[in-house]
C-alpha positions in Angstrom: 31.0 8.5 11.1 30.0 11.4 12.5 28.3 11.0 16.0 26.2 13.7 17.4 28.1 15.9 20.3 25.1 17.0 21.7 21.1 16.0 21.5 19.7 17.0 18.2 16.1 18.9 18.0 13.7 17.2 15.7 10.6 18.4 14.8 8.3 15.4 13.5 5.1 16.3 11.2 2.3 13.6 12.2 1.5 11.2 14.7 -0.2 8.4 12.5 1.9 5.3 12.1 5.1 7.1 10.9 5.4 9.4 13.7 4.8 6.5 16.2 7.1 4.5 14.5 9.7 7.1 15.1 9.3 7.7 18.6 9.1 3.8 19.1 12.5 3.6 17.3 13.9 6.1 19.9 12.1 4.2 22.9 13.7 1.0 22.0 17.2 2.6 21.7 16.8 4.1 25.1 15.7 1.0 26.7 18.9 -0.9 25.3 21.2 1.9 26.4 19.6 1.9 30.0 20.0 -2.0 30.1 23.9 -1.3 29.2 24.1 1.9 31.6 25.5 4.2 28.9 24.5 7.3 30.1 26.5 9.4 27.9 24.5 7.9 24.9 21.1 8.4 26.6 22.0 12.1 27.1 22.8 12.6 23.1 19.4 10.7 22.2 17.3 13.4 19.9 15.0 15.7 21.9 11.5 15.1 19.6 8.3 17.2 19.2 5.8 15.5 17.4 3.0 18.0 16.0 -0.3 16.1 15.1 -3.1 18.0 13.9 -5.9 15.8 15.4 -6.9 14.7 19.2 -5.4 11.2 19.2 -2.6 9.5 17.2 -3.4 6.9 14.5 -3.5 8.9 11.4 -5.5 7.9 8.7 -6.1 4.7 10.6 -8.6 6.2 12.8 -12.3 6.5 11.7 -13.5 9.8 13.0 -15.2 8.5 15.7 -13.3 5.5 16.7 -11.9 5.0 20.1 -9.1 2.4 21.2 -9.5 0.8 24.7 -6.2 2.1 25.4 -7.3 4.8 27.5 -7.5 7.6 24.5 -10.0 10.2 25.0 -12.9 10.6 22.9 -13.6 13.9 21.0 -16.4 15.4 23.0 -18.5 17.5 20.6 -19.2 17.6 17.1 -17.3 20.8 16.6 -14.4 19.3 18.1 -14.7 16.2 16.0 -14.8 18.4 12.8 -11.9 20.4 13.9 -9.8 17.1 15.1 -10.4 15.3 11.7 -10.1 18.3 9.2 -6.8 19.3 8.3 -5.9 22.4 5.7 -6.6 19.9 2.9 -9.5 17.9 4.5 -9.4 14.6 6.4 -8.7 11.3 5.0 -9.5 9.2 7.9 -10.4 5.3 7.2 -14.1 4.7 7.1 -15.2 2.5 10.0 -15.8 -1.0 8.2 -12.6 -1.2 6.5 -10.8 -4.2 6.3 -7.2 -4.4 5.4 -6.4 -5.5 1.5 -3.0 -7.1 2.3 -2.1 -10.0 4.5 -1.8 -9.0 8.0 1.4 -11.4 8.2 3.2 -8.6 6.3 2.5 -5.7 9.2 3.1 -7.8 12.1 5.9 -6.4 14.7 9.0 -8.2 15.9 8.7 -6.8 19.6 4.8 -7.5 20.0 3.0 -10.4 17.6 -0.5 -10.8 17.1 -0.1 -13.9 19.8 1.0 -11.2 21.9 -1.9 -9.0 21.5 -4.8 -11.5 20.7 -3.9 -14.6 21.9 -5.0 -16.6 19.3 -4.7 -17.6 15.6 -6.3 -14.8 13.1 -7.9 -15.0 9.6 -5.3 -13.6 6.7 -7.4 -10.0 6.7 -8.4 -8.0 9.6 -10.8 -4.9 10.4 -9.0 -1.7 10.5 -10.0 -1.0 14.3 -8.6 -4.3 15.3 -5.2 -3.4 13.8 -5.4 0.1 15.2 -5.7 -1.3 18.6 -2.9 -3.4 18.2 -0.3 -1.0 17.0 -1.2 1.5 19.5 -1.0 -1.0 22.3 2.5 -2.2 21.0 3.8 1.3 22.1 2.0 2.2 25.2 1.7 -1.2 27.0 5.0 -0.6 28.8 5.1 2.9 28.4 1.8 4.9 29.4 3.4 8.4 28.9 4.7 7.3 25.2 2.7 10.2 23.6 4.0 12.9 25.8 6.2 14.5 23.3 3.2 14.9 21.0 1.3 18.2 20.7 -2.4 17.3 19.6 -4.8 19.6 17.6 -1.8 21.3 16.4 -1.4 22.3 12.8 2.1 22.7 11.1 1.6 25.9 9.2 5.0 26.3 7.4 8.5 24.9 7.4 11.6 26.2 6.0 15.2 25.8 6.3 17.1 28.9 7.8 20.3 28.7 6.4 21.8 31.6 8.7 20.6 29.8 11.9 21.1 26.1 10.2 18.1 25.0 11.8 14.6 24.6 10.4 11.9 27.0 11.4 8.6 25.4 11.9 5.7 27.7 12.5 2.4 25.9 14.2 -1.2 26.8 15.0 -3.4 25.4 17.8 -6.8 24.6 16.0 -8.8 25.7 18.8 -7.1 29.0 19.9 -5.6 29.6 16.7 -2.6 30.8 18.6 0.6 30.5 16.6 4.2 29.5 17.5 7.7 29.4 16.0 10.1 26.9 17.0 13.7 26.2 15.6 15.0 22.2 15.1 18.0 21.0 13.8 16.1 18.0 11.9 12.9 17.8 10.5 10.8 14.6 9.6 7.8 14.5 7.3 5.5 12.0 8.7 2.0 13.1 7.7 1.2 10.4 5.5 1.0 9.7 1.8 -3.1 9.5 2.2 -2.9 13.3 3.2 -5.7 14.8 1.0 -8.6 13.4 -1.0 -7.9 13.7 -4.8 -11.3 14.2 -6.9 -11.0 14.6 -10.9 -11.9 18.4 -11.6 -13.0 17.2 -15.0 -15.5 14.4 -14.0 -16.8 16.6 -11.1 -17.4 19.6 -13.7 -19.0 17.4 -16.2 -21.7 16.0 -13.5 -22.3 19.6 -12.5 -22.8 20.7 -16.0 -25.2 17.8 -16.9 -26.9 18.2 -14.0 -26.4 14.8 -12.4 -29.2 14.0 -10.0 -27.4 11.0 -8.0 -24.9 11.7 -5.3 -21.2 12.2 -5.3 -18.4 11.9 -2.8 -14.9 10.7 -2.0 -14.1 7.1 -0.7 -13.1 8.8 2.3 -16.7 10.4 3.1 -18.5 6.6 2.8 -19.4 6.5 6.5 -22.8 6.8 7.6 -24.1 6.6 3.9 -25.8 2.9 4.4 -28.9 4.3 3.1 -27.2 6.1 0.0 -25.9 2.4 -1.0 -28.8 -0.2 -0.2 -30.6 -1.4 -3.3 -28.8 1.4 -5.4 -26.4 1.6 -8.5 -22.8 2.5 -7.9 -20.7 3.9 -10.1 -17.0 3.9 -8.6 -14.5 6.0 -10.3 -10.8 4.3 -10.0 -9.7 0.7 -10.0 -7.4 0.3 -7.4 -7.4 -0.7 -3.8 -9.9 1.6 -2.4 -12.0 0.8 -5.4 -11.9 -2.8 -4.6 -12.7 -2.6 -0.9 -15.6 -0.1 -1.7 -17.0 -2.3 -4.1 -17.1 -5.3 -2.0 -18.1 -2.9 1.3 -21.0 -1.6 -1.2 -22.4 -5.3 -2.2 -22.3 -6.3 1.7 -24.4 -3.1 2.2 -26.9 -4.2 -0.2 -26.0 -2.5 -3.4 -28.1 -3.5 -6.6 -25.2 -3.2 -8.9 -21.9 -1.7 -9.1 -19.7 -0.3 -11.8 -16.3 0.2 -11.8 -14.8 2.9 -14.3 -10.9 2.0 -15.2 -8.9 4.3 -17.5 -5.8 2.1 -17.6 -6.7 -1.6 -16.7 -3.9 -1.2 -14.3 -5.6 -1.6 -10.8 -6.0 -4.7 -8.4 -9.7 -4.7 -9.5 -8.7 -6.2 -13.0 -7.1 -9.2 -11.1 -10.4 -10.3 -9.9 -12.1 -13.1 -11.8 -15.5 -13.3 -10.0 -17.3 -10.7 -8.0 -20.0 -11.7 -5.4 -23.3 -12.4 -6.8 -22.1 -11.2 -10.3 -23.1 -7.8 -9.0 -19.9 -6.0 -10.5 -19.5 -4.6 -14.4 -15.8 -3.3 -15.2 -15.7 -0.5 -17.4 -12.2 -0.3 -18.7 -10.5 1.9 -21.0 -13.3 4.3 -21.1 -13.7 7.6 -19.6 -17.3 9.4 -18.8 -18.2 12.2 -21.5 -21.7 13.3 -21.1 -24.5 12.9 -18.3 -27.6 11.2 -19.9 -31.2 9.9 -19.0 -32.3 13.2 -17.9 -29.3 13.6 -15.1 -29.3 9.9 -14.2 -27.0 8.1 -16.2 -23.6 8.6 -17.8 -22.2 7.9 -21.2 -18.7 6.2 -21.4 -16.1 6.8 -24.6 -13.7 4.0 -24.9 -10.4 5.4 -24.8 -6.7 4.2 -24.7 -4.7 6.1 -21.9 -1.0 6.4 -22.3 1.9 8.2 -21.5 3.2 10.2 -24.2 7.0 10.6 -24.9 6.8 14.1 -23.3 6.0 12.2 -20.1 2.3 13.1 -20.1 -0.7 10.9 -20.0 -3.4 11.6 -22.6 -6.7 9.9 -23.6 -6.7 8.7 -27.0 -10.4 7.7 -28.2 -11.2 4.4 -30.1 -12.6 5.9 -33.1 -14.6 2.6 -33.9 -15.7 1.3 -30.7 -19.2 2.1 -29.6 -20.3 4.3 -26.6 -21.2 2.6 -23.6 -24.5 4.1 -21.6 -24.9 3.3 -18.0 -28.3 4.4 -16.9 -30.0 4.9 -13.4 -26.9 5.3 -11.6 -27.6 6.8 -8.2 -24.1 7.2 -6.6 -20.9 8.3 -7.8 -17.9 7.3 -5.4 -14.3 8.7 -6.4 -11.8 6.0 -5.3 -9.0 8.2 -7.1 -6.7 8.0 -4.1 -4.9 10.8 -2.3 -1.9 13.4 -2.5 0.5 13.6 0.2 -0.3 16.5 2.7 2.9 18.3 1.8 1.6 22.2 1.5 3.5 23.1 4.8 6.8 22.6 3.6 8.6 25.3 1.8 9.2 24.4 -2.0 12.7 24.0 -1.2 12.0 21.3 1.1 9.1 19.5 -0.9 8.8 16.2 -2.7 9.5 16.1 -6.5 6.6 14.0 -7.8 8.5 13.7 -11.3 10.2 11.1 -13.6 14.0 10.2 -14.4 14.8 10.8 -18.2 15.9 7.4 -19.3 19.2 8.5 -20.9 20.0 9.7 -17.3 19.8 6.3 -16.2 20.5 3.8 -18.6 23.5 3.3 -21.3 22.7 3.8 -25.1 23.5 0.1 -25.3 21.4 -1.1 -22.6 19.7 -4.6 -22.6 17.4 -5.9 -20.0 18.8 -9.1 -18.7 17.5 -12.1 -20.0 14.8 -13.7 -18.2 11.7 -16.1 -19.1 9.9 -13.5 -20.7 12.4 -12.5 -23.0 11.7 -15.2 -25.7 8.3 -13.9 -26.1 8.7 -10.0 -25.7 12.0 -9.8 -27.3 14.0 -6.7 -26.9 11.9 -4.0 -25.7 13.2 -0.6 -26.2 12.8 1.8 -22.9 10.3 4.9 -23.1 12.1 8.4 -22.8 10.5 8.7 -19.0 11.0 6.3 -16.2 7.5 6.5 -13.9 9.7 6.7 -10.6 6.9 7.6 -8.4 4.9 4.6 -9.0 7.1 2.3 -7.3 6.9 4.9 -4.1 10.2 6.7 -4.9 11.1 10.1 -5.9 14.2 11.6 -7.7 15.0 13.8 -4.9 14.8 11.5 -2.3 17.6 9.0 -1.0 16.2 6.3 1.4 14.1 8.7 3.3 16.5 11.8 2.9 16.2 15.1 0.9 19.3 15.0 -1.2 19.6 18.7 -1.3 19.5 18.9 2.6 19.9 15.6 4.4 18.6 17.1 7.5 15.0 17.1 6.0 13.6 13.6 6.0 10.5 11.5 4.8 9.0 8.8 6.8 6.5 7.0 4.5 5.5 3.4 3.3 7.0 2.3 -0.3 5.1 -0.6 -1.2 2.3 -3.1 0.1 3.5 -3.6 3.5 2.9 0.0 4.8 3.5 -0.4 8.8 6.3 -2.9 8.4 7.9 -0.6 5.9 7.4 2.4 8.3 8.9 0.7 11.3 12.3 -0.2 9.1 12.3 3.6 8.0 12.1 4.8 11.3 15.1 3.1 12.2 17.2 3.7 9.3 16.4 7.6 10.0 17.1 7.1 13.7 20.4 5.6 12.3 21.1 8.5 10.1 20.6 11.0 12.5 22.7 9.2 15.5 25.8 8.7 13.0 25.2 5.0 12.7 24.9 5.0 8.9 27.1 7.5 7.0 25.1 9.9 4.8 26.3 9.9 1.3 27.1 13.0 -0.7 24.4 14.3 -3.3 26.3 12.9 -6.2 26.6 9.6 -4.2 22.8 9.7 -3.6 21.8 10.5 -6.9 24.3 7.4 -8.5 22.6 5.0 -5.9 19.2 6.2 -6.8 20.1 5.2 -10.2 21.8 2.1 -9.6 18.6 1.1 -8.0 16.7 2.0 -11.0 18.8 -0.2 -13.5 18.3 -3.0 -10.8 14.7 -2.4 -11.1 14.8 -2.1 -14.8 16.1 -5.7 -14.8 13.2 -7.1 -12.9 10.0 -7.8 -15.4 7.3 -6.8 -12.6 9.0 -3.6 -11.8 9.8 -2.7 -15.0 6.1 -3.2 -15.9 5.3 0.2 -13.8 8.5 2.0 -14.7 8.5 1.6 -18.4 5.2 2.4 -20.4 6.8 0.7 -23.4 7.5 -2.4 -21.5 3.9 -2.4 -20.0 2.4 -2.3 -23.3 4.5 -5.2 -24.6 3.4 -7.3 -21.9 -0.1 -6.1 -22.4 0.0 -6.7 -26.0 1.1 -10.8 -25.3 -1.4 -10.6 -22.1 1.1 -12.1 -19.5 -0.7 -12.3 -16.6 -1.2 -15.1 -14.0 -4.9 -14.7 -14.9 -4.2 -16.6 -17.9 -1.1 -18.4 -17.1 -1.8 -20.1 -13.6 -0.7 -23.5 -13.8 2.9 -25.4 -14.3 1.6 -26.8 -17.5 0.6 -23.2 -18.8 4.3 -22.2 -18.5 5.7 -25.2 -19.9 3.8 -24.8 -23.2 5.1 -21.3 -23.2 8.6 -22.9 -22.5 8.9 -21.0 -19.4 9.9 -23.8 -17.1 12.6 -26.5 -17.0 11.3 -30.1 -18.2 13.0 -31.4 -14.8 9.9 -29.5 -13.0 7.3 -30.8 -14.9 7.7 -34.3 -13.4 7.1 -32.7 -10.1 3.8 -31.3 -11.1 2.2 -33.8 -13.3 -0.6 -34.2 -11.3 -1.2 -30.3 -10.6 -2.1 -29.6 -14.2 -5.8 -29.2 -14.3 -7.1 -25.7 -15.0 -8.1 -23.4 -12.4 -11.3 -22.9 -13.4 -12.4 -26.9 -12.5 -10.5 -26.8 -9.2 -12.1 -23.6 -8.1 -15.5 -25.0 -8.9 -14.9 -27.8 -7.0 -13.4 -26.2 -4.2 -16.3 -23.6 -3.8 -19.2 -25.9 -4.6 -20.7 -25.0 -1.1 -20.9 -21.1 -1.3 -23.1 -20.8 1.8 -20.0 -21.0 4.4 -16.3 -20.8 4.4 -15.0 -24.4 3.2 -11.3 -23.6 3.7 -9.3 -25.7 6.0 -5.9 -25.1 7.8 -3.4 -27.2 5.8 0.4 -27.7 6.7 3.0 -24.6 6.1 4.2 -24.9 2.5 7.9 -24.6 1.6 9.4 -22.3 -0.6 12.2 -24.2 -2.4 15.5 -22.4 -3.2 17.8 -23.8 -6.3 20.6 -23.2 -8.2 20.3 -19.4 -9.6 20.4 -21.1 -13.1 17.1 -22.7 -12.2 13.7 -21.1 -11.0 12.6 -20.7 -7.9 9.4 -22.2 -7.3 6.4 -21.6 -4.8 4.6 -24.9 -4.1 0.8 -24.3 -3.9 -1.9 -26.9 -3.0 -2.5 -28.0 -6.6 -0.4 -25.4 -8.7 3.2 -24.7 -8.9 4.0 -21.1 -9.9 7.6 -19.7 -10.9 8.4 -16.9 -8.8 9.6 -14.8 -11.3 6.5 -15.2 -13.1 4.3 -13.0 -10.6 1.6 -10.9 -11.6 2.7 -7.8 -13.7 0.3 -5.6 -11.9 2.0 -6.1 -8.6 4.9 -4.0 -7.8 6.2 -5.4 -4.6 8.5 -7.8 -6.1 11.9 -9.4 -5.1 14.0 -6.3 -6.3 11.9 -3.7 -3.9 11.8 -6.3 -1.2 15.7 -6.6 -1.3 15.5 -2.6 -1.0 13.6 -2.7 2.2 15.7 -5.6 3.4 18.9 -4.0 3.0 17.4 -0.7 4.8 16.5 -3.0 7.7 20.0 -4.5 7.6 21.9 -1.2 8.1 19.9 0.0 10.4 20.3 -3.1 12.3 16.7 -3.4 12.7 16.1 -6.8 14.6 14.3 -8.7 12.0 16.7 -10.1 9.9 15.7 -10.2 6.1 18.8 -9.9 4.5 22.3 -11.4 5.1 24.5 -8.9 3.5 24.2 -10.7 0.0 20.6 -12.2 -0.2 17.1 -12.3 1.3 17.0 -14.8 4.2 14.3 -17.5 4.8 12.0 -14.9 6.5 12.7 -12.5 3.4 11.4 -15.3 1.0 8.7 -16.1 3.2 7.5 -12.3 2.8 7.8 -12.4 -1.0 5.9 -16.1 -1.0 3.0 -14.6 1.1 3.1 -11.5 -1.4 2.8 -13.8 -4.2 -0.1 -15.9 -2.7 -2.0 -12.5 -1.8 -1.5 -11.7 -5.6 -3.2 -14.9 -6.8 -6.0 -14.2 -4.2 -8.1 -12.5 -6.6 -7.4 -14.4 -9.7 -8.6 -17.8 -7.7 -12.0 -16.3 -6.7 -14.7 -18.0 -8.2 -16.8 -19.8 -9.7 -18.4 -17.1 -11.5 -22.0 -16.5 -11.5 -25.1 -15.0 -9.3 -24.4 -17.7 -6.7 -20.9 -17.0 -6.1 -20.5 -15.0 -2.8 -16.8 -15.4 -2.3 -14.3 -12.6 -2.2 -10.6 -12.7 -2.0 -10.9 -12.4 1.8 -12.2 -16.1 2.0 -9.2 -17.1 0.2 -7.4 -20.5 1.4 -5.2 -19.6 4.5 -2.7 -22.5 3.0 0.9 -20.6 3.3 0.2 -17.6 5.6 2.1 -17.7 8.8 3.8 -15.4 11.2 7.4 -15.0 10.3 7.6 -14.3 14.0 6.0 -16.9 16.0 5.2 -19.4 13.0 1.4 -19.3 13.9 -0.6 -20.1 11.0 -3.5 -18.1 9.7 -7.0 -19.5 10.2 -10.2 -19.1 7.9 -13.2 -16.5 8.6 -15.8 -17.9 10.8 -18.1 -17.1 8.0 -17.7 -15.7 4.4 -16.8 -12.3 4.5 -19.9 -10.6 3.4 -21.8 -12.4 6.0 -19.4 -10.9 8.8 -20.7 -7.5 10.9 -17.8 -5.8 11.9 -19.7 -4.2 14.6 -19.8 -7.6 16.6 -17.8 -7.2 19.7 -17.4 -10.9 19.6 -15.6 -10.7 15.9 -12.4 -12.1 17.1 -13.4 -14.6 19.9 -16.0 -16.1 17.1 -12.9 -16.9 15.1 -12.0 -20.8 15.8 
């Protein structure tokens, strides 16, 4: 392996979680080398310059006016605030009241635990501002000068690779003075975040304008300060993924009369929820708005199938024999349609390629999926011509964060449902590449390893569901989701379990509806209590791995098809941690460790949380954030999660005693 003979210079674009993680990885390495007295190695550490367009660190985790208690300065004027939170593609800061939609246990750091920071047990899901303070304090508590290498209020205008100099030319601009500078660096790390620019569907916007829609319309990132637009109003959400879920619940908390969720593909997280608070939500599945009606106050939706064609493009195919759906008296349209990575500053030769693999490039002509417990139901499904690589947060021209055509160009970003955790590991891996601890393969080797990983993904039912349109269609046709097959008895009916397991769960075969009804009879306050930690039982490879729930035992390989952070993807993250010598051991060189399996277990439990909300009806006020805390505990301290002090709908995020009120 080639070690640097002199300290490489590194330009980092962005000081959100990714840029912070890279600086922290260097700081930890420096501390260890200082303990060892290795002055030569310290002298060869990278010289890093971070460019951040905002006035403070934190990236999208900041709300526009949020200030942590770590001594960071507040933006002083409206003009400065606008500049500090607006890039060339617009601000995508989180809104003030946002909560996490994944378990906090999956984003806890090895060197600074929640117990270190909060000094108490916490609920599964957390408000945005508390986690922002947590990960900022992690890096500044022992190093007040941590952000010294960061040039705030600085936009990166353009980055290109100068072949003659063998360096990156980085043009930057001060947002206030407009002064431009040019710098040259050995390495460049894009850490600007995948939520860089709000994506608004042009056709729907044009439809509303053409039809003189009378209501308001804005992107989910602009929700702050709009309580008056929500209370007692009918809201239409465009999109069905995580932001749609959170904005729907936020709208209900703020007093919305009714919320409609328009879903074109039925693939989003919203479809996993069985019941919504007070029966205020209606999902308009497999449909698209086609006309403004009711004199500008309503919308007509046409039922349509949304599929990927053989050319790799998506297309709406209207259902000819289904009636139109008219929704009247819509007051507000909120686009929960996601974001595009903020990569406009990168030269075309350095950019991400958001494309698909040709299946023929990856799989041999006679390929067949490894037999699994769904094979007997689905049979042998012929793969689609194109693989949707980007849907598992992968890109054809990127290898473990390295641009294949120029490995000195690196991308530091999350890959799944554990963003801060994955970013932290990726930062260590990129530093290991830079320092020569991990050898950089040839371009052909990178490409071959990517294809081998894809083949591994295609053997996992959950991941193949996202990669392969044909497999997704087969799964949907058979309605294979945990929503419909929740108990062990259901799986036995399908022949998906060993008979030896039925005796272990013979008392656990009551339906989820009846169990939910009994557990949720008192909806006025949280009825969940802390229970002993559950156990993940590992059996022979010939037998399934089961996760023991309070009343249900679910086969691990029968997890929800709509969730892509499955075992095979967890293995990829764990192998990166292993190669980078990340202190948290998730992989032992051959398989996931107990802590790695614990993460998979909690991911599965989180998947099930939406399907177990209930009972349905106007009296239900539960959300997935009010679920049983059973099975959620820190992989670092072993401390179990505790219930919220009251139902999530009744919690005021602005309450300064929010955390201290938690038992």
